[in-house]
C-alpha positions in Angstrom: 0.0 0.1 0.1 1.4 3.4 -1.0 1.7 6.1 1.6 -0.5 9.1 1.2 1.4 12.4 1.3 -0.2 15.4 3.0 0.7 19.0 2.4 1.1 20.4 5.9 2.1 23.8 4.8 0.6 26.7 6.7 -0.1 30.3 6.2 0.5 33.2 8.6 -1.7 36.3 8.6 -0.8 39.5 10.5 -3.5 42.2 10.9 -2.1 45.4 12.3 -4.7 47.8 13.6 -4.6 51.1 15.4 -5.8 49.5 18.6 -4.7 45.8 18.4 -2.7 43.4 16.2 -3.9 40.0 15.5 -1.8 37.0 14.3 -3.3 33.8 13.0 -1.9 30.6 11.6 -4.1 28.8 9.0 -4.0 25.4 7.6 -4.0 24.9 3.8 -7.8 24.4 4.0 -8.3 27.6 5.9 -8.7 26.2 9.5 -7.4 28.5 12.2 -4.6 26.5 14.0 -3.5 29.2 16.5 -4.0 32.9 17.0 -2.6 35.5 19.3 -3.6 39.2 20.0 -1.6 42.1 21.5 -2.2 45.9 21.9 -0.7 47.9 19.1 1.7 50.3 20.9 1.9 53.9 19.5 5.7 53.7 20.1 7.3 52.2 17.0 10.2 50.5 18.8 7.9 48.9 21.4 5.5 47.8 18.6 8.4 45.9 16.7 9.5 44.4 20.1 6.0 43.2 20.8 5.6 41.8 17.2 8.8 39.9 17.5 7.8 38.4 20.8 4.5 37.4 19.7 5.7 35.9 16.4 7.9 33.6 18.5 4.9 31.4 19.2 4.9 30.5 15.4 8.6 29.8 14.9 9.4 26.3 13.8 6.1 25.9 12.0 6.2 25.1 8.3 5.0 28.5 7.2 4.6 28.6 3.5 3.5 32.3 3.0 3.1 35.4 5.4 0.6 38.2 4.6 0.6 41.4 6.4 -2.5 43.6 6.5 -1.7 47.2 7.4 -3.9 50.3 7.8 -2.1 52.6 5.4 -0.4 53.3 2.1 1.7 50.5 0.8 4.9 51.6 -1.1 6.4 49.9 -4.1 9.5 49.0 -2.0 7.3 47.0 0.3 7.2 49.6 3.1 4.1 51.3 4.4 2.9 54.7 5.8 0.5 53.6 8.5 -2.9 55.3 9.2 -5.1 55.0 12.2 -3.0 57.5 14.2 0.2 55.5 14.0 2.4 58.3 13.0 5.6 56.4 12.5 6.5 57.8 9.1 7.6 55.3 6.4 8.6 52.0 7.9 9.7 48.6 6.6 7.5 45.8 7.8 8.8 43.1 5.4 12.4 42.6 6.5 11.8 41.9 10.2 9.4 39.1 9.4 11.6 37.7 6.6 14.3 37.3 9.2 12.0 35.0 11.1 10.4 32.9 8.4 12.2 31.6 5.2 9.2 32.2 2.9 7.5 34.9 0.7 6.1 37.8 2.7 3.4 40.1 1.2 2.2 43.4 2.4 -1.1 45.0 1.5 -3.5 47.6 2.7 -6.0 45.9 5.1 -9.1 47.3 3.4 -7.9 46.1 0.0 -7.4 42.6 1.4 -10.9 42.7 3.0 -12.3 43.8 -0.4 -10.5 40.9 -2.1 -12.3 38.4 0.2 -15.7 40.1 0.0 -15.4 40.6 -3.7 -15.1 36.7 -4.2 -18.8 36.4 -3.6 -19.8 38.7 -6.5 -19.2 39.1 -10.2 -17.9 42.3 -11.8 -16.2 45.3 -10.2 -16.7 45.4 -6.4 -16.3 48.4 -4.2 -15.9 47.3 -0.5 -16.4 49.9 2.2 -15.5 49.8 6.0 -17.2 51.9 8.6 -15.1 51.8 11.8 -12.8 54.4 13.3 -12.8 56.0 9.8 -14.2 55.1 6.5 -11.9 53.0 4.2 -12.3 50.4 1.4 -10.9 48.8 -1.6 -11.8 47.9 -5.2 -11.5 44.4 -6.7 -12.5 42.6 -9.9 -12.0 39.1 -11.1 -10.2 38.0 -7.9 -7.6 40.8 -8.2 -7.1 44.1 -6.3 -7.4 47.0 -8.8 -4.5 49.4 -9.0 -6.8 52.4 -8.0 -7.5 50.6 -4.7 -4.2 51.8 -3.4 -5.4 55.5 -3.5 -9.1 54.9 -2.5 -9.7 57.1 0.4 -13.5 57.7 0.4 -13.6 58.8 4.0 -11.8 62.1 3.3 -14.2 63.5 0.9 -16.0 66.6 2.2 -19.8 66.6 2.5 -22.3 68.9 4.1 -24.5 67.3 6.8 -27.0 69.2 9.0 -25.6 72.5 7.9 -21.9 71.7 8.6 -19.2 70.6 6.3 -17.0 67.7 7.3 -15.1 64.6 5.9 -17.4 61.7 5.3 -15.8 59.6 8.0 -16.4 62.4 10.6 -20.1 62.1 9.7 -20.7 58.3 9.0 -17.9 56.2 10.5 -18.8 54.1 13.5 -16.8 56.4 15.8 -18.7 59.5 14.5 -22.1 57.8 15.1 -20.9 56.8 18.6 -19.9 60.3 19.3 -23.1 61.7 18.0 -25.2 59.4 20.1 -23.0 59.3 23.2 -22.6 55.5 23.1 -19.7 53.1 23.1 -20.6 50.7 20.3 -22.5 51.9 17.3 -24.1 48.5 16.7 -26.0 48.9 19.9 -28.2 51.4 18.3 -31.8 50.5 17.2 -35.1 52.1 16.3 -36.3 53.7 13.1 -35.2 57.2 13.8 -31.6 56.1 14.5 -31.5 53.8 11.5 -32.8 56.5 9.2 -30.2 58.9 10.5 -27.3 56.4 10.0 -28.6 55.5 6.5 -28.7 59.3 5.5 -25.0 59.7 6.8 -23.8 56.6 4.8 -25.8 57.6 1.7 -23.8 60.9 1.4 -20.8 59.3 -0.2 -22.3 56.7 -2.4 -23.3 58.7 -5.4 -19.7 60.0 -5.8 -18.3 56.4 -5.6 -20.8 55.2 -8.2 -20.0 58.2 -10.5 -16.2 57.8 -10.2 -15.8 54.1 -10.1 -18.9 52.6 -11.9 -19.0 49.5 -9.7 -21.3 46.5 -10.3 -21.6 46.0 -6.6 -21.0 48.1 -3.4 -20.5 46.0 -0.4 
C-alpha cells in the first residue's frame, strides 16, 4: 500500500490595527490553527518588540506564506505609511518578518485585502467599504485588487450634513455615530429614527463612488 502524502504547509496572517494586532496561523484548508492578539503600541520600537515576541509562538512551524494587512499606504518598496493615528512615518514591515520565516512575505492595505475576500462572492467590479474608526475600502475585480484601490480614500471626501461641512468619515464612520449618540458601540443602536439617520449619513458618499468608479456591486 502506498503512503499518502499530506501537504502540511501553513499560512500566517498578521493584521495590524490602530488598537490591536492579530496574528493567526491557518492550515492549507483555511482552518485556524493558532491565534494571538496584542495591543498595538503607538511607540514604534515597542511595537516591533511586541511583534517579534508574539511571532515567537509561530517559529518552527512550516509557514509557506506570510501576509501582512496594514492600515496605510503601501509603497512599491514594500514599506508602508501607516494610518489609524500610528504616526511612525515610512517603515519597513517586510524585513523583520523575513528574518523569522524563510518564505515569501506580502504586504497589502487591510481594506484592500478585505475587499479581495468580500469581492469573491460577487461578479464584476466590487467596491468594498469599511465603517469603523474611519471610512476605508478597496476595489477588486476578477479576484484581483485593482490598482486604483491603493489610493481609494473615500472617508476624506468633504460633505455637508446638518448645515456643517466635514469629511465623510467624521459624519458616517462608526466612531462618528458613537460620538453623536454618546454610546460606546454603534451597533448597539436600534429604532427607526436612528437607523434612518445612519442611512442618511452613509448615503452621502455613495453617489460619488458610483460616479467615479462605476462598480457593479458596493458591499
